[in-house]
C-alpha positions in Angstrom: 133.6 59.7 69.5 131.1 62.3 70.6 131.9 64.2 73.8 129.0 62.6 75.7 130.2 59.2 74.8 133.8 60.1 75.8 132.5 61.3 79.2 130.6 58.0 79.7 133.6 55.9 78.7 135.9 57.8 81.0 133.5 57.6 83.9 133.0 53.9 83.4 136.8 53.3 83.5 137.2 55.5 86.6 134.3 53.8 88.4 135.7 50.4 87.6 139.1 51.4 89.0 138.1 53.7 91.9 134.5 52.8 92.7 131.5 55.1 92.2 131.8 56.9 95.6 135.5 57.5 95.1 135.1 59.4 91.8 133.9 63.0 91.6 132.7 65.1 88.7 136.0 66.9 88.9 137.8 63.6 88.6 135.9 62.7 85.4 136.6 66.2 84.0 140.3 65.8 84.8 140.4 62.4 83.1 139.1 64.1 79.9 141.2 67.2 80.4 138.0 69.3 80.2 136.6 71.9 82.5 134.0 71.0 85.1 131.7 73.5 83.5 131.9 71.7 80.2 131.2 68.4 81.9 128.1 69.9 83.6 126.9 71.1 80.2 126.5 67.4 79.2 125.7 65.9 82.7 124.4 68.0 85.5 125.2 65.4 88.2 127.1 62.2 88.7 123.8 60.4 89.3 122.8 61.1 85.6 126.1 59.5 84.5 125.6 56.4 86.6 122.0 56.1 85.4 123.0 56.4 81.7 125.8 53.9 82.2 123.4 51.4 83.7 121.1 51.9 80.8 124.0 51.1 78.5 124.7 48.0 80.5 121.1 46.9 80.2 121.0 47.6 76.5 124.1 45.5 75.8 122.9 42.7 78.0 119.5 42.7 76.3 121.2 42.7 72.9 123.0 39.5 73.8 119.8 37.8 74.9 118.3 38.8 71.6 121.1 36.9 69.8 120.0 33.6 71.3 118.4 31.7 68.3 114.7 31.0 68.7 115.3 27.3 68.3 115.8 25.7 71.7 117.3 22.4 70.5 120.8 23.0 71.8 122.4 24.3 74.9 125.3 25.8 73.0 123.5 29.0 72.0 122.6 29.8 75.6 126.2 29.2 76.7 127.6 31.4 74.0 125.1 34.1 75.0 126.3 33.8 78.6 129.9 34.2 77.6 129.1 37.4 75.8 127.0 38.7 78.7 129.8 38.0 81.1 132.1 40.1 79.0 129.6 43.0 79.1 129.2 42.6 82.9 133.0 42.9 83.3 133.1 46.0 81.2 130.7 47.6 83.8 132.1 45.7 86.8 131.8 48.9 89.0 128.0 48.3 89.1 128.4 44.8 90.6 131.3 45.7 92.9 129.3 48.5 94.4 125.8 47.1 93.9 124.3 48.0 97.2 125.8 51.5 97.4 124.8 52.3 93.8 121.2 51.1 94.3 120.9 52.9 97.7 122.4 56.2 96.5 120.8 56.3 93.0 117.0 55.7 93.1 116.6 56.0 89.4 119.1 53.2 88.9 117.4 51.1 91.5 114.1 51.4 89.7 115.7 50.4 86.4 117.5 47.5 88.1 114.3 46.1 89.7 112.5 46.4 86.3 115.3 44.7 84.5 115.6 42.0 87.0 111.9 41.2 86.9 112.0 41.1 83.1 115.1 38.9 83.1 113.4 36.4 85.4 110.5 36.1 83.1 112.8 35.6 80.1 114.8 33.0 82.0 111.7 31.2 83.0 110.6 31.0 79.3 114.0 29.7 78.3 113.9 26.9 80.9 110.4 25.8 79.9 111.4 25.8 76.2 114.5 23.7 76.9 112.4 21.3 78.9 110.0 20.9 76.0 112.8 20.4 73.5 114.3 17.7 75.8 117.6 19.6 76.2 116.7 19.2 79.8 116.3 15.6 81.0 112.9 16.2 82.6 110.4 18.9 83.3 111.1 21.1 86.3 108.7 22.0 89.0 107.7 25.6 89.5 109.8 25.6 92.7 112.8 24.2 90.9 112.6 26.9 88.2 112.2 29.6 90.8 115.3 28.4 92.8 117.4 28.0 89.6 116.6 31.5 88.4 117.1 33.1 91.8 120.4 31.3 92.3 121.5 32.3 88.8 120.7 36.0 89.5 122.5 35.9 92.8 125.7 34.4 91.2 125.5 36.9 88.3 125.3 39.8 90.7 128.2 38.7 92.9 130.8 36.8 90.8 132.7 40.0 90.0 133.3 40.6 93.8 134.7 37.1 94.2 136.9 37.6 91.2 138.3 40.8 92.6 139.0 39.3 96.0 140.1 35.8 95.3 140.9 35.0 91.7 144.6 34.5 91.3 144.8 32.8 88.0 145.6 34.1 84.5 143.4 37.2 83.9 142.6 35.8 80.4 140.8 32.9 82.1 138.9 34.9 84.7 135.6 35.2 82.7 135.7 31.6 81.7 136.4 30.5 85.2 133.3 32.3 86.6 131.1 31.5 83.7 131.7 27.8 84.3 130.8 28.2 88.0 127.6 30.1 87.1 126.5 27.8 84.2 127.2 24.7 86.3 123.9 25.4 88.0 121.8 23.9 85.2 124.3 21.1 84.2 122.6 18.5 86.4 119.3 19.1 84.7 120.7 18.6 81.1 119.9 15.5 79.1 122.9 13.3 78.1 123.3 14.8 74.7 123.1 18.4 76.1 125.7 17.5 78.7 128.1 16.3 76.0 127.5 19.6 74.1 128.1 21.5 77.3 131.4 19.7 78.0 132.6 20.1 74.4 131.8 23.8 74.5 133.9 24.5 77.6 136.7 22.2 76.5 137.0 24.2 73.3 137.0 27.5 75.2 139.7 26.2 77.6 141.9 25.0 74.7 141.5 28.5 73.2 142.5 30.2 76.4 145.6 28.0 76.8 
């Protein structure tokens, strides 16, 4: 692994454990057993590390969205994409656990976050419309319903990690599945009968795999 990648990986782990504000450049250097000067050679400030980690997060999330097949005739592909995206979010959980502070203290990250959120809303809107047309959804949604569904989904995606840290007392192996089910339940009432059966079978299979 290249030195730059080692730095990013060490910083991500420290941020996940201690929070962004609780970790200094000296802490990151110490984790890697390198001098602060050597760390500065690769990253002049912690802001640059945070910004690059967020770009990694966005890149991995976008890669999962790209894996969703273009055919919108089944809800399973969307659910599987969500499962993989939840795993990515948890690898970078520091961002969600410290969301306001990160955005407030790192303007470059805030700008990227706003751009990514807007793009994600447009992608989600397109998915919903295509699932309506392919009759995965039981009926067409109004513009208001789509807006509320997308907004609720973003809010849950941004905050589930906090709830998991504070309140989840179950088996750690089941944590992602538990919160994925909560988030995905948002669009279950809109699914047609066949899609609901696929949804139920998908989560039943995951639950059996976790047990």
